[in-house]
Legacy VTK file of the C-alpha trace (Angstrom):
# vtk DataFile Version 3.0
C-alpha trace
ASCII
DATASET POLYDATA
POINTS 170 float
0.391 -0.337 0.035
0.719 3.233 -0.635
1.978 5.546 2.175
-0.006 8.985 1.855
1.197 10.730 4.439
4.466 10.204 4.143
4.348 11.886 0.295
2.765 14.507 1.306
5.733 15.362 3.226
8.094 14.899 0.761
6.506 17.341 -1.399
7.028 20.626 -2.027
6.402 24.008 -3.727
6.836 27.520 -3.917
6.090 29.853 -1.147
4.372 33.661 -2.312
7.226 35.674 -1.618
9.715 33.603 -4.270
7.050 33.966 -7.009
6.695 37.519 -6.196
10.641 37.980 -6.450
10.679 35.867 -9.116
8.111 38.080 -11.122
9.483 41.495 -10.011
13.501 39.985 -11.426
11.641 38.898 -14.865
9.494 42.467 -15.008
12.673 44.612 -14.260
15.039 42.393 -17.188
12.036 43.347 -19.217
11.507 47.037 -18.692
14.965 47.401 -19.362
14.708 45.377 -22.615
11.764 47.392 -23.793
14.069 50.249 -24.709
17.093 48.452 -26.583
14.142 46.673 -28.358
12.513 49.707 -29.922
16.126 51.258 -31.230
16.473 47.990 -33.459
13.051 48.993 -34.643
13.161 51.908 -35.343
16.564 51.175 -37.060
14.523 48.427 -38.686
11.745 50.660 -40.515
13.765 53.076 -41.786
15.303 50.040 -42.922
12.203 48.744 -44.823
10.954 52.000 -45.626
14.337 52.525 -47.271
14.371 49.131 -49.296
11.010 50.026 -50.700
11.627 53.150 -52.015
15.244 51.469 -53.669
12.617 48.175 -54.422
9.526 50.998 -56.857
12.750 52.467 -58.356
14.126 49.539 -59.965
10.335 48.371 -60.899
10.002 51.954 -62.073
13.403 52.230 -64.597
12.377 48.289 -65.441
8.650 49.503 -66.982
10.489 52.107 -68.363
13.101 50.005 -70.313
10.273 47.110 -70.459
7.222 49.253 -72.234
9.442 51.875 -74.064
8.012 54.578 -72.295
8.803 56.823 -70.189
7.354 56.241 -65.685
8.211 57.921 -62.945
8.223 58.009 -58.998
6.057 61.246 -57.571
7.085 61.287 -53.898
4.398 63.778 -51.913
6.726 65.225 -49.314
3.313 66.704 -47.359
1.489 63.047 -47.193
5.116 60.605 -46.399
4.031 59.352 -49.199
5.110 58.249 -52.971
4.169 55.992 -56.081
4.207 54.905 -59.775
3.293 56.945 -62.303
2.856 56.236 -66.566
3.964 58.996 -69.539
0.636 60.181 -69.281
0.778 60.795 -65.284
-1.931 58.454 -64.429
-0.978 56.293 -61.124
-0.268 52.749 -61.925
1.234 51.446 -57.987
0.447 53.231 -54.627
0.627 55.390 -53.211
2.979 53.675 -51.413
3.516 54.990 -47.672
6.301 55.504 -44.805
5.884 53.010 -41.873
4.856 54.469 -38.659
8.277 57.339 -37.672
9.431 58.004 -40.174
9.543 60.807 -42.624
11.261 62.683 -45.933
14.446 64.669 -43.749
13.227 67.957 -42.945
9.862 67.141 -45.371
10.479 68.534 -48.570
13.963 69.284 -48.585
14.680 65.307 -48.032
13.599 64.873 -51.561
16.259 66.763 -53.555
14.448 65.691 -57.463
13.525 68.415 -59.647
9.500 68.773 -58.884
9.768 66.339 -56.049
9.914 63.657 -59.056
12.324 61.248 -61.056
11.687 60.154 -64.170
12.452 57.057 -65.969
13.022 57.116 -70.362
13.037 54.477 -72.206
16.382 53.563 -71.968
16.740 53.273 -68.151
18.482 56.385 -68.087
17.345 59.665 -66.087
17.432 63.229 -67.375
20.845 65.303 -66.487
19.427 68.038 -65.315
15.288 69.866 -64.783
12.136 67.971 -63.675
13.047 64.721 -63.181
15.880 64.287 -62.983
18.835 63.293 -61.184
18.324 63.754 -57.299
18.190 61.545 -53.901
15.542 61.317 -50.930
16.537 61.136 -47.286
14.310 59.617 -44.659
14.868 60.066 -41.331
13.148 58.337 -37.976
11.975 60.207 -35.110
15.191 58.837 -32.716
17.754 60.349 -36.111
18.362 57.311 -38.071
18.673 58.148 -41.411
18.646 56.694 -45.163
19.589 57.800 -48.431
17.778 56.209 -51.157
19.577 58.567 -54.946
19.204 57.966 -58.439
22.414 58.841 -60.079
22.689 59.156 -64.031
22.365 55.942 -66.550
19.247 55.251 -63.664
22.271 54.071 -61.432
19.847 53.615 -57.810
22.140 52.941 -54.508
20.776 53.442 -50.844
23.561 54.321 -48.453
23.676 52.003 -44.572
21.613 53.896 -42.115
23.528 56.789 -40.601
22.661 59.720 -37.877
25.352 62.040 -38.628
27.472 63.113 -41.011
27.500 62.209 -45.028
25.469 58.986 -45.887
28.197 56.147 -47.261
27.010 54.407 -50.124
LINES 1 171
170 0 1 2 3 4 5 6 7 8 9 10 11 12 13 14 15 16 17 18 19 20 21 22 23 24 25 26 27 28 29 30 31 32 33 34 35 36 37 38 39 40 41 42 43 44 45 46 47 48 49 50 51 52 53 54 55 56 57 58 59 60 61 62 63 64 65 66 67 68 69 70 71 72 73 74 75 76 77 78 79 80 81 82 83 84 85 86 87 88 89 90 91 92 93 94 95 96 97 98 99 100 101 102 103 104 105 106 107 108 109 110 111 112 113 114 115 116 117 118 119 120 121 122 123 124 125 126 127 128 129 130 131 132 133 134 135 136 137 138 139 140 141 142 143 144 145 146 147 148 149 150 151 152 153 154 155 156 157 158 159 160 161 162 163 164 165 166 167 168 169
């Protein structure tokens, strides 16, 4: 037979004090980790937004070459959006919104494309000067993490590494 009295004496459990101390320690660790996670997420949002812009610029360039007509990407600085337009200025893709807490750096000053847009010619190039010619966009997070996306002569699209001060490194 099983002696239940002997079994009951050998059982052990955590006291309420021990449980409260473990929970308190876990909450302290969590409180220290949340700001670090927010910093990482903020940088991730900037990188993701820059990759989205670069992707749409590449798409627009390939669309211009494959369709043998001009296509452009228009940047709306007031609404933190951008879209892809055909030669007749009709929107064919977008609007695409920048993620939360990400904006054009300095509003319209963050978009250096003349006229607020870049136009890819049927050759895949961009004009050397004038509206729709080469330039860049600079996006920034609320914590100051910045990335530049540039379109140079020849329609070359490149993106800088994330930085917080100084000039971008491509």
